C-alpha positions in Angstrom: -50.4 -29.6 44.1 -51.3 -29.7 40.4 -49.8 -26.7 38.5 -51.7 -27.2 35.2 -55.4 -28.0 35.0 -54.8 -30.3 32.1 -52.9 -32.5 34.5 -56.0 -33.2 36.6 -59.4 -34.4 35.3 -62.6 -35.9 36.7 -64.3 -38.6 34.7 -67.2 -41.1 35.2 -68.5 -38.8 37.9 -66.5 -40.4 40.7 -63.1 -41.0 39.3 -60.2 -38.7 38.6 -56.6 -38.8 37.3 -53.8 -36.5 38.0 -50.2 -36.2 37.1 -47.6 -35.3 39.8 -44.3 -34.6 38.0 -42.1 -34.7 41.2 -41.9 -38.4 42.3 -40.3 -37.3 45.5 -43.5 -35.4 46.4 -46.1 -37.9 45.1 -46.9 -39.6 48.4 -47.1 -36.4 50.3 -49.5 -34.9 47.7 -51.6 -38.1 47.8 -51.8 -38.1 51.6 -52.7 -34.4 51.5 -55.5 -35.3 49.0 -56.8 -38.0 51.4 -56.8 -35.4 54.2 -58.7 -33.0 51.9 -61.4 -35.5 51.4 -61.7 -36.2 55.1 -61.9 -32.4 55.8 -64.6 -31.8 53.1 -66.9 -34.6 54.2 -70.5 -33.5 54.7 -73.5 -34.9 56.3 -76.9 -34.8 54.7 -80.4 -35.5 55.7 -82.3 -38.6 54.6 -85.4 -37.7 56.6 -88.2 -40.0 55.9 -86.0 -42.6 54.2 -84.7 -44.2 57.4 -85.6 -44.3 61.1 -82.8 -41.7 61.7 -83.2 -38.2 60.5 -79.5 -37.7 59.6 -77.0 -40.1 58.2 -73.4 -39.0 58.2 -71.5 -39.7 55.0 -67.8 -39.9 55.1 -66.1 -38.9 51.9 -62.9 -40.6 51.0 -60.6 -41.5 48.2 -58.5 -44.5 47.2 -55.4 -43.9 45.1 -53.4 -46.0 42.8 -50.0 -44.4 41.9 -48.2 -45.6 38.8 -44.6 -44.5 38.4 -43.3 -44.7 34.9 -43.0 -43.0 31.5 -45.7 -41.0 29.9 -45.5 -42.0 26.2 -48.1 -39.5 25.0 -49.4 -36.3 26.4 -52.8 -35.4 25.1 -54.8 -32.3 25.5 -55.4 -33.4 29.1 -54.5 -36.2 31.4 -57.4 -38.4 30.2 -56.1 -38.3 26.7 -52.5 -39.2 27.7 -51.0 -42.7 27.7 -48.0 -44.6 28.9 -46.5 -46.9 31.5 -47.5 -44.7 34.4 -51.2 -44.9 33.4 -51.1 -48.6 32.7 -49.5 -49.4 36.1 -51.9 -47.2 38.0 -55.0 -48.5 36.2 -54.2 -52.2 36.6 -53.5 -51.8 40.3 -56.5 -49.6 40.9 -58.7 -52.5 39.7 -57.0 -54.7 42.2 -57.5 -52.5 45.3 -59.2 -54.1 48.1 -61.5 -52.3 50.6 -58.6 -51.7 53.1 -56.3 -50.1 50.5 -56.1 -46.3 50.5 -52.8 -45.9 48.6 -51.1 -48.4 46.3 -47.9 -47.5 44.4 -46.6 -49.5 41.5 -43.4 -49.2 39.4 -41.9 -51.5 36.7 -39.6 -53.0 39.4 -41.5 -55.9 41.0 -38.9 -56.3 43.9 -39.4 -52.7 45.0 -43.2 -53.1 44.5 -43.3 -55.8 47.1 -41.5 -53.6 49.7 -43.7 -50.6 48.8 -46.8 -52.7 49.2 -45.8 -53.9 52.6 -44.9 -50.4 53.8 -48.1 -49.0 52.4 -50.2 -51.7 54.0 -49.0 -50.4 57.4 -49.4 -46.8 56.4 -52.9 -47.4 55.1 -53.9 -48.9 58.5 -52.7 -45.8 60.2 -54.2 -43.3 57.7 -57.6 -45.0 57.9 -57.8 -44.2 61.6 -57.1 -40.4 61.4 -59.7 -38.1 62.8 -60.8 -34.9 61.1 -58.5 -32.9 63.4 -55.5 -35.1 62.7 -56.2 -34.9 58.9 -56.4 -31.1 59.1 -53.1 -30.9 61.0 -51.4 -33.2 58.5 -52.9 -31.4 55.5 -51.5 -28.1 56.8 -48.2 -29.6 57.8 -47.8 -30.9 54.2 -48.6 -27.6 52.6 -44.9 -26.7 52.6 -41.9 -28.9 53.0 -40.4 -26.7 55.6 -43.6 -26.1 57.7 -43.0 -26.2 61.4 -45.4 -27.1 64.2 -45.4 -23.5 65.2 -46.5 -22.4 61.7 -49.2 -25.0 61.5 -50.4 -24.1 65.0 -50.7 -20.4 64.0 -52.6 -21.3 60.8 -55.0 -23.6 62.6 -55.3 -21.3 65.7 -54.0 -24.0 67.9 -51.1 -24.2 70.3 -47.9 -25.9 69.2 -48.3 -28.6 71.9 -51.8 -29.3 70.5 -50.3 -29.7 67.0 -47.6 -32.0 68.4 -50.3 -34.1 70.2 -52.3 -34.3 67.0 -49.3 -35.5 65.0 -48.3 -38.0 67.7 -51.9 -39.4 67.9 -52.0 -39.7 64.1 -48.7 -41.6 64.3 -47.3 -39.1 61.7 -43.7 -40.0 62.6 -44.2 -43.5 61.4 -46.1 -42.5 58.2 -43.4 -39.9 57.5 -40.6 -42.4 57.7 -42.5 -44.6 55.2 -43.0 -41.7 52.9 -39.3 -40.7 53.1 -38.1 -44.3 52.5 -40.3 -44.8 49.4 -39.4 -41.3 48.1 -35.7 -42.0 48.4 -36.1 -45.4 46.7 -38.0 -43.8 43.8 -35.4 -41.1 43.5 -32.6 -43.7 43.3 -34.5 -45.7 40.7 -35.8 -42.8 38.5 -33.7 -39.7 39.1 -30.1 -40.8 39.4 
């Protein structure tokens, strides 16, 4: 996902920044990161602190993507500056509790469309089970992954992978990803 460790840094204990240089891949990598958090959730015991012996804690992440120029590249991502960082930071501060992914560019008209699409995508992503997240995480590992390859990696059958993707409404999410990626490519790469 991140090729250079200077492109990803944790700060303030629970925040992080990373740079994804390929805008056509940014949503896929962000969704893969969301899946990683769901897969790495742990439960821990709060024995004696509550009436229940174990409380399950679900890890998660919320992401604000800023698409724009990087005016200055420092020693690491935290020392860098530019439009991408400003757009991301401003929108992160405006995230509401239902937002998982927010994407902002300098083009307000496109931002309105992206926000609407991501609102629907967020509602789908929020409902993913651990199994669905694991299936999607593996599916996104390579652009040309097939259901058969994912099934082999997860020691599942291909029909089980297909069922997991269908239950996760992956087709709908993937269409949103593809639409946004094509619009970003038109705006920034052509």
